[in-house]
N, C-alpha and C positions, 0 to 999 in steps of 0.2 A: 764205315769208318766212324769211330766214336767221337762225338763232339766233347771238346773240353769243357769241363765244369767251370762255370764262373763263380769263383770264390770271392765273396765280398765279406769283409768283417763288419758286422753291424756295430753301430756306435756304442750301444750299451756294453757290447762285448769288449770294445776297445777301452772303455772307461774302466771295466773290471780288470782287464790285462794290466793297464797302466797302474791301477791301484796296487795290484800284486806286485809289480816291479818296484814301485816306489817303496811299499812296506818291506820288500825283501831287502832293498838297498839300505834303507835306514837301519833294518835290524842287523845287516852286515857291518854297517858302519860302527854301530854302537858295541857289537860283538867283538870285533877284531881291531877297533880303533883305526880303521883305515881312513886316512885324511889326505890321500895322495891327490895329486893333480887329476889323474883320470876320474876318480869319484866326484871331485868337485866339478870337473868339466861336465860330466854326466848330469850332476844335480843342477848346474847351472843352465844347461840347455833343455833338460827334460822335466826333472822334478819340480824345480821352483816354478817354471810357466805352468806346470800342470796344477800346482797348488794354487797359484794365482787364479787360474781358470776356475778351479773348484770354489775358491773364495768368492770370485765374481758372481758365479751362478748362485752360490748360497745367498749372498747379499741381494741379488735380483730377486730370489724366490722370496726373501724375507720382505722386501720392498712390495712385491706383488701382493703378499699376504697382508701387509699394512694397508695397501691401496683397496683391497677387497673389504678389509674391515671397515676403512672409512666409507667406502661407498655403501655399505650395509647400514652404518650408523647414519649416514646422510639420508638414506632412504627411509629409515625408521623416524628421523626427525621431520622429514618432509611429510610423511604420513600423519604424524602428530600435529604438524602445523596446519595441514589440510582439515584435519578434524576440528581444530581449534577455530579456524577461519568459518567453517560451516556452522559451528555452535554460535559464534559471534555473529554471524550473518542472520541466523534465526532469532537470536536474541534482539537484534537490531530491528528486524521486521516486526517482532512482537511489541517492541517499544513504539515503533512508529504507528502501529495499529492501535496500541493503547492511548497514544496521544491523540489520534483521530477520534477515538471513543470518548476521551475525556473532553474533547473540544465540543462534540456533539452533545454531551451531557451538560456542559456549561451553558450552552446555548439554550437547552431545554429548561435548565434551572432559571435563567433569566427570564424566559418566557413564562414560566410558571409564577415567578414573583410579579412580573408586569401584569398579568391578567389573573391575579390572585382571587378576583371575584368570582371567577368560574371554576367548577369542579373539572379536573382533568385526570388522564391517565396516559402513561407512556406506551407506545407501541413500536414494533419493528417492521420495517418493510421487507415483506417476504417475496414479492413478485411485482413484475411491472409489464406493461405492454411494450412491444418492439419500438425502438427508436432511441434517440439520444436523451429525450426528456421524459421525466416522470409525470406524463399528462394524465395517465390513469395507472393505479398500482393497488396492491393488496397489502393489508396490514395484518398482524397476528392477534388482534384483539376483535372481540365481536360482542354479540348480545349478551353473553354470560358476564362480560366485564362492564356492561352498562353503555355500550356503543350502540347507536341507533341511526337510521337513515337521517340524513341531514345534520348529523354531528359535525361540528367545524373542526378542521385539522390544522395544526401549526407545526412549523419547523424553522430552523434558522432564526430569523429575527421577526417573522410574522406569519401571515395566513398562507397556507398551502392549497386547502381545497376543502371539499365537503364529501361525506359519506353518501354513497348512492345505493349500496347493497350491503346487507349484513347477514352473517351466519352466526352459529353459536360461539365460534372462536376465530373469526375472521371477518374482514370488511373491506368492501371495494371503495376506493377513493378516486374521484374526479378532481384534478388539480385546476387551479384558476388559469393555467396556460393552455388548457385544452380548448379546442375550437368550439365546443358546445357550452363553454363556461361564460357566464355573465354575472357580474357582482354589483349589486348596488352599494355605491361607495360614496364618499364625501371627503373634501379637503379638511383636514383636521384644524388648520389654523382658521378657516373662515366658515366651516360647516356647510359650504355649498356642495350640493349633490352632483353625482355624475355616474356613468356606467362604465366599469372596467371589463373589456371583452378579451377573451383568450384568442391566441393566434400562434400556432405552432411554427409557422414560417417567421413570424415577427420575433419570437422568442429567441431564434437563432442570433439575433443582434442583441439580445439581453434586455428586451424591452416588452411592456405591455401596452396596449392602447386603452385610452379613455376618451369618452365623448359625452355629449349633452350636459357639460358643465355650464350651470347658469351662475354667472358671477359678474359683477361690474368690472370693467376694463381695469387692469392694473392691480386688482386685489389679490389675485392668486399668482404666485410667482414660482420660478424654478427652485426646486429643493423642498418644496412644501409636501407634508406628508398626506399620503392618501390612505384612508381607513374604511372599514366597512360601516355602512350607513345605519342610523337608527331606524330607518323606515324599511330595511331589508326584511323579507319574510322568511329567510332561511339562515342568514349569517347574524351572529351576535354582534352587538355594536362595539366599535372601537378597536378592531383588530387591524394592525398595520398591513397594508397591501404593498405599498412601495412609495418611491419619491418621484415627483414630477421632474422630467428631464426635458421636455419640449412641450410648448403650448402655443396654440394659434386660434384666431377667431374664425368660426364657421362662415360659410357664404351667406347665411341668413342674418348675420350680424347680431344674433341673439345669444348663441351659445358658443362654447370653446370646446376644443378637443386637443389631443396630443398624446404623449408617451410618457410612461413612467418606468422606473427601474425596480423590478420586484424585490421585496425584502428577504425572500427565501431563494435558496439555490435549488432549482428544479433539475440540475444535472446530477446531483449527488445527494439524494435523499436515502437515509438509513434508519433513523430514529425520528419519531414524531410525537406530538401531544395531541391527544384527542379530548376536546371539550365535551363532556358528557351532558351538559345543560344544553337542551334545545331552545331554539330562539322563542317559541310559543311559551315555554315554561318561564324562560328569563323574563319575557314581557309581562306575563302575569305577575310575577313577583315585584317588578318594577312599578306596575300599576297599584298593587297593594301598598307598596312602601310609599308611594305618593299620597294615597288615601290616608294612610296612618299620619303622615307629616302634616295633612291639612286638619 
């Protein structure tokens, strides 16, 4: 027994058929002038709804086209805006870095003017030992640039450290916050001498320790400047180390000790000034000047 074939009219075929019927009806109407009720009835129930459907679909397709065009335009605008944001972000980062560099250069310029009596060169920090603090680090200037062992190093508002090793185009620096650092110092206002000692644990609180201060009670006060001493064998005199923040009398009732806030920022060293004049050479020049004055 043969199965009946399942005849289904596809939608596209239906649309074609309906189009043919509509066109035929319109052609017949124009050709014969038929305007009777049957034709109008057929047009009212078949042709007009079909035309409305076609118009609706056409309008929907146009709307979809406009939407696709809008989405495409928005995607292009979004990509353009992203590119502009990336470019502005890059420019902002460059400006911020330039501002930091300018700040460092201004600090070095001020240092250069403050210690104009010494010959100096600028150097970049190119490496440091592990840790939060620049207790030992390497700079990009060396013997070829006039840097020698015991050359004093400045940054921020004052003394940073001293050169301990030197090569043709590099030098190693030990900062005054290092545990092995001891600086012969004096209070600028009274010229009373003391020793400033490095301590990596203490610098976490932003301070350095000083001891062996010989001064009459009440003569030295909080906020006084501590500078390198004229009796130091390695540091030229008068370099700012920091400001006294605490002071107390030792148990021997003869000397004082306490803490000071360093003048340099030992957590962010990038550019430094190296004094190429060594202490022994400066001392000889000072002695000659004194003899000439006499």
